[in-house]
C-alpha positions in Angstrom: 2.3 17.7 -11.9 3.7 17.4 -8.1 6.5 15.4 -6.9 5.9 14.2 -3.2 7.9 14.1 -0.2 6.8 11.8 2.5 7.8 12.0 6.0 6.6 9.2 8.5 6.3 11.0 12.1 5.4 9.7 15.4 3.3 11.5 17.9 6.2 11.7 20.3 8.0 14.0 17.5 5.7 17.1 17.7 5.1 19.7 20.2 3.3 19.0 23.7 0.5 20.9 22.6 -0.1 18.9 19.3 0.7 15.6 21.4 -2.2 16.5 23.6 -4.5 16.9 20.7 -3.2 13.5 19.1 -3.9 11.9 22.8 -7.5 13.3 22.5 -7.9 11.4 18.9 -6.5 8.3 20.5 -8.8 8.4 23.4 -11.7 9.2 21.1 -10.9 6.1 18.8 -10.7 3.8 22.2 -14.0 4.9 23.2 -15.5 3.7 19.7 -13.7 0.4 20.0 -10.5 0.8 17.9 -7.2 -0.1 19.0 -4.9 1.5 16.3 -4.6 4.4 14.0 -3.0 6.0 11.1 -3.5 9.7 10.3 -2.2 10.8 6.7 -1.9 14.5 6.1 -1.3 15.8 2.3 -0.1 19.4 1.9 1.3 21.3 -0.9 4.6 22.3 0.1 5.7 24.2 -3.2 4.3 25.0 -6.4 5.6 21.7 -7.7 5.8 19.7 -4.4 3.2 17.8 -2.1 4.5 17.0 1.3 2.7 14.1 2.9 3.0 13.2 6.6 1.8 9.9 8.1 1.4 9.5 11.8 1.3 6.1 13.8 1.8 4.8 17.0 3.0 1.7 15.7 6.7 2.5 14.6 7.3 -1.0 13.1 4.6 -0.6 10.6 5.3 2.6 9.6 9.0 1.8 9.1 7.8 -1.0 7.1 5.2 1.1 5.4 7.8 3.3 3.9 10.7 0.8 3.4 8.4 -0.8 0.8 7.2 2.7 -0.6 3.2 1.6 0.0 2.4 5.2 0.1 2.4 5.5 -3.4 -0.1 2.5 -4.0 -2.4 2.2 -0.7 -5.8 1.4 -1.8 -7.3 2.9 1.2 -5.5 6.3 0.4 -6.8 6.2 -3.1 -10.3 5.5 -2.1 -10.2 8.3 0.3 -9.3 10.7 -2.4 -12.6 9.9 -4.0 -14.6 9.7 -1.0 -15.9 12.9 1.2 -17.1 10.6 4.0 -16.3 7.4 5.5 -16.2 3.7 4.6 -15.3 0.6 6.3 -12.2 -1.8 4.8 -11.1 -4.9 5.3 -7.5 -6.7 4.9 -9.2 -10.0 3.8 -12.0 -8.4 1.5 -12.3 -10.0 -2.0 -14.2 -6.9 -3.5 -11.6 -6.1 -6.3 -13.1 -2.5 -6.8 -11.6 -1.3 -3.7 -9.3 -3.4 -1.4 -8.4 -6.3 -3.3 -7.0 -9.0 -1.3 -4.1 -9.2 -3.7 -2.9 -5.5 -2.7 0.7 -6.1 -1.1 -0.1 -3.2 1.5 -3.0 -4.9 2.8 -1.6 -8.1 3.0 0.9 -6.4 4.8 -1.4 -4.9 7.3 -3.0 -8.2 7.7 0.4 -9.6 8.8 0.9 -6.7 11.3 -2.5 -7.5 12.7 -4.7 -4.6 11.0 -7.7 -7.0 10.2 -10.4 -4.3 9.7 -10.5 -0.6 9.8 -12.7 2.3 9.1 -11.4 5.3 6.9 -12.6 9.0 7.1 -11.3 11.8 4.7 -11.1 15.3 5.2 -10.5 17.5 2.2 -8.6 20.7 2.9 -8.4 24.1 0.9 -5.1 24.1 -1.5 -5.6 20.5 -2.6 -4.8 19.4 0.9 -6.1 16.3 2.1 -6.3 14.5 5.9 -7.3 10.6 6.0 -7.9 9.0 9.2 -7.8 5.2 9.3 -8.8 3.6 12.5 -8.0 -0.1 13.0 -9.1 -3.2 14.9 -7.1 -6.2 15.1 -9.7 -9.0 14.9 -11.0 -10.2 11.5 -14.6 -11.1 13.1 -15.0 -7.6 14.9 -18.4 -6.0 14.2 -17.2 -3.3 12.0 -20.1 -0.8 11.1 -20.4 2.8 10.1 -20.4 5.1 12.7 -23.7 6.5 14.2 -24.2 10.2 13.4 -23.3 11.7 16.7 -20.2 9.3 16.7 -19.2 10.4 13.2 -19.3 13.9 14.1 -17.3 13.5 17.3 -14.6 11.8 14.9 -14.6 14.2 12.3 -14.1 17.0 14.9 -11.3 15.2 16.6 -9.8 14.5 12.7 -9.9 18.3 12.1 -8.6 19.3 15.2 -5.4 16.8 14.9 -4.9 17.7 11.3 -5.1 21.7 12.2 -2.2 20.7 14.9 0.0 18.8 13.1 -0.1 21.3 9.9 0.7 24.1 12.3 3.6 22.6 13.7 4.7 21.9 10.4 4.2 25.5 9.3 6.1 26.8 12.4 9.1 24.2 11.4 9.1 25.6 7.9 9.4 29.5 9.2 12.5 28.2 11.1 14.0 26.8 7.9 16.0 28.7 5.3 14.0 29.7 2.5 15.8 28.5 -0.5 14.5 29.9 -4.0 13.1 27.3 -6.5 16.4 27.6 -8.6 18.7 26.9 -5.5 16.2 24.0 -4.6 16.9 22.4 -8.0 20.4 23.1 -8.3 21.2 21.6 -4.6 19.0 18.5 -5.6 20.8 17.8 -9.0 24.4 18.2 -6.9 23.0 15.9 -4.4 22.7 13.5 -7.6 26.3 13.9 -8.2 26.2 16.1 -11.2 28.9 19.1 -11.3 28.2 22.8 -12.0 28.9 22.2 -15.5 26.8 19.3 -16.0 24.2 21.2 -14.0 24.4 24.4 -16.5 24.0 22.0 -19.3 21.0 20.5 -18.1 19.2 23.7 -17.3 20.7 25.5 -20.2 22.4 28.3 -18.1 25.7 29.6 -17.8 27.8 27.7 -15.5 28.6 31.3 -13.7 24.9 31.5 -12.8 24.8 28.0 -11.3 27.7 29.3 -9.0 25.9 32.3 -8.2 22.8 30.4 -6.9 25.0 27.8 -5.2 26.9 30.6 -3.3 23.5 32.0 -2.4 22.3 28.7 -1.0 25.6 28.3 1.1 24.9 31.6 2.5 21.6 30.7 3.6 22.4 27.1 5.0 25.8 28.4 6.4 27.9 25.9 4.7 31.2 26.4 4.1 31.0 24.4 0.5 28.8 22.6 -1.6 29.1 19.3 -0.2 28.1 20.6 3.3 25.2 22.7 1.6 24.0 19.7 0.2 24.1 17.5 3.2 22.3 20.4 5.3 19.4 20.7 2.9 19.2 17.0 3.0 18.9 16.8 6.6 16.5 19.5 6.9 14.3 17.8 4.6 14.7 20.8 2.0 15.7 18.6 -1.0 14.5 15.1 -1.3 16.6 12.3 -3.6 
């Protein structure tokens, strides 16, 4: 069972080379008549954790999306996980089996001007997934399935963008302290306010074992005490509450 870490990101937060690739994606989408996009990439981070990145140039929408925890219920993403192709959606559709207009996500999308869209999924190895949703802001837009050549061009851009984003993430990961599973677990419980004694009881180990792992984690994080270690781990995205 995976826990999920969600990170909203904007194109300008990536390396210059990745920004160039994302720029190609935007240019390609505009060429096909789309005026917005949202790129979601899911990648297993550890044995028990899945990390999800969502990129969009619309910072207001991305902030609202995560403030309301829409990532857990987005029907576009749910449909994309089952699909290996592309499909058209509308925030005003009455089709209950796919994109019900009762969906809070799509009602919000409609309010933000995302009236129609086309979504393409790209399944990666190791249970990874990339989903591109290209949007238009008018209800009556002549949405259609892309022609074969257009679909191939868009898929190439999707795969190229996904690879660039994941390379950036993996490079960042290599620069971060590498905590063990137990250190990660203890820091997370510490962040929730549990004492070493309480953590020992919950994990059914001796308190001296908890102190040993905390000391190792502090050394890796270059922290002078447990509070600083927890704060650094949260800031680096190593643990999520």
